[in-house]
N, C-alpha and C positions, 0 to 999 in steps of 0.2 A: 686124138692128139691133144696135148696140153694147151691151156689158154695162153700162158705166159711164154714169151720168147726168152730164152736163156743165152746170154753172152758169156762165152768161155774165153778167158784170156790167159795166154801163156807168156811170161817174161823170161828172156833167156839172153845170155851173153857167154860166148865161147864154151859151150857145153856139148860138143859133138858126141860125146860118149853117151849122153842120157836123153837128148831131145826127141829121138824117135820113139822111145818107150812112152814118153808123155803124149806125143801126138797120136800114136796108135790107140792109146787108152781112151782118147776123146772121140776120134772119128769112128770108132767101133760101137759107140753107145747107140742103143735102139729106143725107138718110140719117144723121142724128145724133139722139140722144136728149138733149134739152137743155131747160133752163129759162132764161128771160131776165129779168134784174133790172136796173132803172135806179134809181140813187141820184142824186137832184137836190138841189143845195145851196140850195134855196128861190130859184130863178131869178126874176128880175124882168123879163125880156124875154119873147119868145114861145117860149122853149124848151119849157116844159110844154105849151103848146097843140100844138106840133108832135109832141111825145111821144105825146100822147093820141089823135092820129090813128091810131096803131098799137096802141092799148091791148088789142085782141083778140089780139094777137100777143106781149104782154108779160105775164109772170106776176106781177111785183110792180113797182109804181112808188111810190117813197118820196121825198117832197120835204120835207126838213127842213134847217135850218141845221146846218152842221158846222164843225169846227175845222181845216179843211184837207183836202187830197185824201186823205191817208192815213187820217184819221178816217172820211171817206166810204167808202173802200175797206173798212175794218173793219166798217162797218155792213152792207155788201154780204155780206161773208163770214159775218157773224152770221145773216143770214136765208137764206143759201144752203142748199138741200137736196141739192145734187149731190155725187157722189163726187169729181169733179174741178172745179176752179174756175179760170177765166180771166178777166182784165179786158180790155175793149175800150173804152177811155175816148173820150169825145166827140172827133170828128175823125179818130180812127183807124179802120181797117176791116179786115175779114178778106177774103181773096181768095175767089173763087167755089169753094164746096164744099171749102175747105181744111181745115175742122175735122174732116171725116171721116178725113183722113190721120192726124191727131193721135190721135184716139180709137182707131183701129185699132191703133196702137202701144201704147196703154195696155192694150187687150185682149189683145194678143199677148205682151207682155213684162212685164205687171204693174209698170210703172215707178211710182215715187213722184212723180216730176216730169218734165216734158219742156220743153225750150226749142225753140220753133218758129222757123223762119227768117223774118226780118222785114226789110222794106225801110224803113230809117229816113231820114227827111228832115230835112235841116239847112239853115240859111240859105244856105250856100255849096255845097250839093250833096246827094247821096244815097249811102248806104252799105248794102250788103246784109250783114246780120249773121246768122251761123248758128252752131250749136254752142255749147259752153261750155267753159271750162277754169278749174276751181276753184283750181288751183295759181297761175294768173295773178292771181287775186283777192287773193292774199296781199300783192301789191305794186301792183296796178293794178285798179281796179274796172270797167274796160272789158274784162270777160271773158266776156260773154254777149250775148244778143240784146236783149230789151226786156221790161220788166214789163207793158206793155200790148200785147196781141195776141200776145206771144211767150212767156209764162211760164204754164205749166199745172202746177197743184199739187193733189194730193189733199187733200180737206178734213181727212182724218184727220192729215195732216202739219201743217196749220195748228193743229189741236188739240194736236199734240205739241210744236211749237216756238213757238207763239204767233203772233199777228197782227202787223200793222205797228206799230212803236214810235212813237207820235205825238209824242214829244219831238224826233224828227228830222223837221223840216218839209220838207227838200229831198231827202234820199236814204234814206228809211226802208226802201226795197227793198234797199239794199246791206246794211243791218243784218240783214234777214230772210235774205238770201243767206248771210251769215256763219253764222247759226244752222243754216241748212240744211246747210251744208258740214260743220259740226262733228258732225252726226248720221250722217255717212257713209251716206247714203241712196242708193237706186238711181234713177238718172236716165238720160234718153235725149234725142235731138234729131232733128229732121227733116233731110233731106238739103238741101244747098245749093240745089238747083234746085226744091225744094218750098216755094215762098213761102207762108207762112201769113197774115202780117199786114202792114199798112202803118201806120207811126206818123208822124203829121204833126209838123212842126217847130213851135216856139213854145209848148211846154208850160210848165207851172208852173216847173219847175226851170231852164229855159233863160232865165228872167227874172232869175235870181240870178247874181251875179258869180262869177268864177273863185275869188276869195278866199273867198267864203261857201261855195262847194262844198268847197274844200279844208279849211276849218275843220271843217265837219260830218263830212266823210269821215274826218278825223283822230280826232274824237270817237268815231265809230263803230268805228274800229279799237281804240281804248283801251277802249271799252265792251265789246268782245268779246275782251278780254284778250290782244291782240297785244303782243309785247315792245316796251317803251316806246322803247328805243334804235333798234329797227328802224322803229318808227313815226316817230320824229324823223328818221331817214335819208330815209324816203319823203317827209316834209314838206319837208325842205331841198332835196331833189332836185327836187320839183315846183316850188318857188319858183325855183330855178335855171333849170329848163327853160322856165318860163313867165314869166320876169322881165319881158319887154317887155309881154306881155298884162296882167300885174298892174299894172305901172307905168302903162299907158295907161288902165286902168279907173279907177285911183285918181285920175288927173289929170282925167278927164272928169267 
């Protein structure tokens, strides 16, 4: 059995169609020492009814109104008892016995964080994401796998750098990654062929426009003290590269 306790947190609201797939992928994991926490945003459909079918396998079920997904994620972090925390939000899932591979890496190398390989689903296809490159983050936030099913962080590091900043409603995970980067911590990742999680398309951030994403990402860079001129260059370059996308979204 592994040394570290893993806290697995699922955030959900009104997702009766997908929640059971997520739960089953977690409670079927073998050879790991874990606790399972579900944070429900006061669902009004049959989500809670479906969650309670598995209550003997779930350590904590909290159903309260929240102020967005990152507020709900912070609630999960607050009540987690594990040494390592990972999110698997509703609709996403872990592959069979994949978590054992991640926890063995924590035990062997004593990493502060690990990015697991994730198959990400988009409206126009799928992309297998693996590894991370913090240097790329300095100019492009597409530098790692996924905050849901793919990002494993020790709780002591959350205590060190803080939780998700809820003033960022779309991309608070990017802000947290910036703080992680600045601490120069020890991180690892799973091999490309070691798929850990699967992240569905159509999440909250995908409902936001390109321009909304760009504005918040720019604010995150400024908040984390990136050079203003460099941030402006990134902003203008993004506008130039995505002019058609931005024009079409504003026209629709």
